C-alpha positions in Angstrom: -24.1 -15.4 -2.3 -20.8 -14.2 -3.6 -19.8 -15.5 -7.1 -16.3 -16.7 -6.4 -15.7 -17.1 -10.1 -15.3 -13.3 -10.3 -12.3 -13.4 -8.0 -9.3 -14.2 -10.0 -7.2 -15.6 -7.1 -9.8 -18.3 -6.1 -10.3 -21.6 -7.8 -13.6 -23.2 -8.6 -13.8 -24.6 -5.0 -13.1 -21.2 -3.4 -9.5 -22.0 -2.5 -6.6 -19.5 -2.9 -4.8 -20.1 -6.2 -2.2 -18.4 -8.3 -3.4 -17.1 -11.7 -1.9 -18.7 -14.8 -0.8 -15.8 -17.0 1.1 -18.0 -19.6 -1.4 -17.3 -22.4 -1.5 -13.5 -21.9 0.2 -11.3 -24.3 3.3 -9.3 -23.3 2.4 -5.6 -23.2 4.0 -2.5 -21.7 2.5 -2.0 -18.3 2.7 0.9 -15.8 1.1 1.6 -12.4 1.1 4.5 -10.1 -0.1 4.4 -6.5 -0.2 6.9 -3.6 -0.7 7.3 0.1 -0.6 9.9 2.9 1.4 9.7 6.1 0.1 12.0 8.7 2.4 13.2 11.5 3.1 16.1 13.8 4.4 19.3 12.2 7.4 19.2 14.6 8.3 15.7 13.3 8.1 16.7 9.7 10.3 19.7 10.5 12.9 17.4 12.0 12.8 15.1 9.0 13.2 17.9 6.4 15.9 19.6 8.4 17.6 16.2 8.7 17.5 16.6 12.5 17.2 12.8 13.1 20.2 10.9 14.4 19.3 8.1 12.1 20.1 10.3 9.1 18.3 10.8 5.8 14.8 9.6 6.5 13.4 10.3 3.0 16.4 8.7 1.3 16.0 5.5 3.4 12.2 5.4 2.7 12.7 5.9 -1.0 15.2 3.0 -1.3 13.0 0.8 0.9 10.0 1.4 -1.3 11.9 0.6 -4.5 13.4 -2.5 -3.0 9.9 -3.6 -1.8 8.5 -3.1 -5.3 11.1 -5.4 -6.7 10.3 -8.1 -4.1 6.5 -7.9 -4.0 6.2 -11.5 -5.3 8.0 -12.6 -2.1 5.8 -10.6 0.2 2.3 -11.3 -1.1 1.7 -15.0 -1.6 -0.2 -15.1 -4.9 1.7 -12.3 -6.7 3.8 -13.3 -9.6 7.5 -12.4 -9.3 8.0 -9.7 -12.0 11.1 -8.4 -13.7 10.5 -4.7 -13.3 12.2 -2.4 -15.8 11.8 0.6 -13.4 10.4 1.6 -10.0 10.4 4.9 -8.3 9.1 6.6 -5.1 8.6 10.3 -4.4 8.0 11.8 -1.0 6.4 15.3 -0.8 6.2 17.1 2.6 3.1 19.2 3.3 3.2 21.6 6.2 -0.1 22.9 7.7 -0.9 26.5 7.7 -1.0 26.5 11.5 0.5 24.2 14.1 -3.0 23.1 15.3 -3.4 20.6 12.5 -1.3 17.6 11.4 1.4 17.7 8.7 1.5 15.1 6.0 3.9 13.4 3.6 2.4 12.4 0.3 4.0 9.2 -1.1 3.8 8.3 -4.8 5.0 4.9 -6.0 5.5 3.9 -9.6 6.5 0.8 -11.5 6.7 -0.4 -15.1 7.7 -3.4 -17.2 6.9 -5.3 -20.3 5.1 -8.4 -19.2 2.0 -10.6 -19.0 0.4 -9.3 -15.8 -0.2 -5.9 -14.2 2.0 -4.3 -11.6 -0.4 -2.3 -9.4 0.7 -4.5 -6.4 4.3 -3.4 -6.9 3.3 0.3 -6.9 1.1 -0.2 -3.8 3.8 -2.1 -2.0 6.3 0.6 -2.7 4.1 3.2 -1.1 3.3 1.1 1.9 6.8 0.1 2.7 8.1 3.7 2.2 5.5 4.9 4.6 6.3 2.2 7.2 10.0 3.0 6.9 9.4 6.6 7.9 7.3 5.4 10.8 10.0 3.1 11.9 12.7 5.8 11.8 10.5 8.4 13.5 8.5 6.4 16.0 10.8 7.4 18.9 9.4 11.0 18.7 6.0 10.5 17.2 4.1 7.3 17.8 0.8 8.8 16.6 1.8 8.8 12.9 -0.7 7.1 10.6 -0.5 5.8 7.1 -3.8 6.1 5.2 -5.4 6.5 1.8 -3.0 4.0 0.1 -4.7 3.4 -3.2 -4.1 2.8 -6.9 -4.2 6.1 -8.9 -3.5 4.9 -12.4 -2.8 1.7 -14.3 -2.0 1.2 -18.0 -1.5 -1.9 -20.2 -3.1 -5.3 -20.5 -6.7 -6.2 -21.3 -8.2 -3.8 -18.8 -6.7 -0.8 -20.5 -6.2 2.5 -18.8 -7.7 2.7 -15.2 -8.0 5.9 -13.3 -9.1 6.6 -9.7 -12.2 8.7 -10.8 -12.7 10.2 -7.4 -9.5 12.2 -7.6 -8.3 12.1 -11.1 -9.3 12.6 -14.8 -7.8 12.8 -18.2 -6.3 16.1 -19.3 -8.3 17.4 -22.3 -6.4 18.4 -25.5 -2.9 17.8 -23.8 0.1 19.5 -25.4 2.9 16.9 -25.7 5.8 18.4 -23.8 8.3 17.8 -21.0 8.0 19.6 -17.6 11.4 20.2 -16.0 12.2 20.6 -12.3 11.3 24.0 -10.9 9.3 25.0 -14.0 6.4 27.3 -13.2 2.9 26.3 -14.5 0.0 28.7 -14.5 -3.6 27.6 -13.7 -6.7 29.5 -14.4 -10.5 29.0 -14.0 -12.1 30.3 -17.2 -15.6 31.6 -17.6 -16.6 28.4 -19.3 -15.9 26.5 -16.0 -12.7 25.1 -17.4 -9.5 24.7 -15.4 -6.7 25.5 -17.8 -3.0 24.9 -17.4 -0.3 26.8 -19.3 3.4 27.7 -19.3 5.8 30.1 -20.9 5.3 33.5 -19.3 3.7 36.2 -21.4 3.5 34.1 -24.5 1.7 31.3 -22.6 1.1 28.0 -24.3 -1.8 25.9 -23.0 -0.9 22.5 -21.7 -4.5 21.3 -21.5 -7.7 21.8 -19.6 -10.2 20.1 -17.3 -14.0 20.3 -17.4 -14.9 21.6 -14.0 -18.2 19.7 -13.7 -16.6 17.7 -11.0 -17.3 19.1 -7.5 -13.8 19.0 -6.1 -12.6 21.3 -8.9 -15.1 24.0 -8.1 -13.6 24.7 -4.6 -11.6 28.0 -4.8 -9.0 26.4 -2.4 -8.7 23.4 -4.8 -4.8 23.4 -4.6 -4.4 24.2 -1.0 -2.3 21.6 0.8 -2.4 19.3 -2.2 0.1 17.7 -4.6 -0.9 18.1 -8.2 -0.4 15.4 -10.8 0.0 16.6 -14.4 0.9 13.8 -16.7 4.0 12.1 -15.2 5.1 15.3 -13.3 4.3 16.3 -9.8 3.7 20.0 -8.8 2.9 22.0 -5.7 1.3 25.5 -5.3 3.8 28.4 -4.9 1.4 31.3 -5.3 -1.9 32.1 -3.9 -4.7 32.8 -6.3 -5.5 36.3 -7.3 -8.2 38.6 -6.1 -10.9 36.5 -7.6 -9.2 33.3 -6.5 -9.4 32.0 -10.0 -5.7 31.8 -10.9 -2.3 30.9 -9.5 1.0 29.2 -10.0 2.3 25.7 -9.5 6.0 24.6 -9.3 7.3 21.3 -10.8 8.7 19.2 -7.9 9.2 16.1 -10.0 10.0 16.4 -13.7 7.9 14.4 -16.2 6.1 14.5 -19.5 2.6 15.3 -20.7 1.5 12.5 -23.1 -1.7 11.9 -25.1 -3.3 10.1 -22.2 -2.0 12.5 -19.6 -3.8 12.5 -16.2 -4.7 15.3 -13.8 -5.1 14.5 -10.1 -5.1 16.0 -6.7 -3.4 14.1 -3.9 
């Protein structure tokens, strides 16, 4: 039998109930979620070339996601209405290497505030509504689009501390505190010690941090192919194939951000 006492939104009789957070401390809270919208390559080409009569699809989806994050408490019955200090949505198009496979749009939603309860629902709602907005604007040409993999990537603050999706992310080891600017080029390299190292700065490269490659998905030589890379608060995409040994390459910053003491690495 399920122990309903472990479900915070059910009362002692198993009925839906709002959680009283009045006794919780006010802390800085942050959440980041993501999802993937799969669609035909031709549809993505039309979106990115702004070939749709309805106009800027990404702009509309980004605004819809931010607005939805701010109104999550009105959409989900037991969510608290929260005074967000910030919300953001990023949309990254991924074209396939051939037209035989589907294209994708990676959607990243973020939210933060100083409050008594977490904001993962706001980040998840931002991703979902942004994806549905793209579907709505493009369904006339592609009804086979699908929104999937919507999940929480990271959450900070509150009693539960720092949560990570351990299937696709981990903490960056020995991170160098720095800011990554738009269009910066970041080098990656697999070392002989089975470490995945990140660095910047051309010939006088400075290491940004490294990852222990004991995790299976990091051992794949095509690890960055058709992926969005999370490095701290920045987002990157591959711009150079790996070398002869397929153990090194370049990433380009597509969303500026910082590397902080608890910086995260993830593949989306």
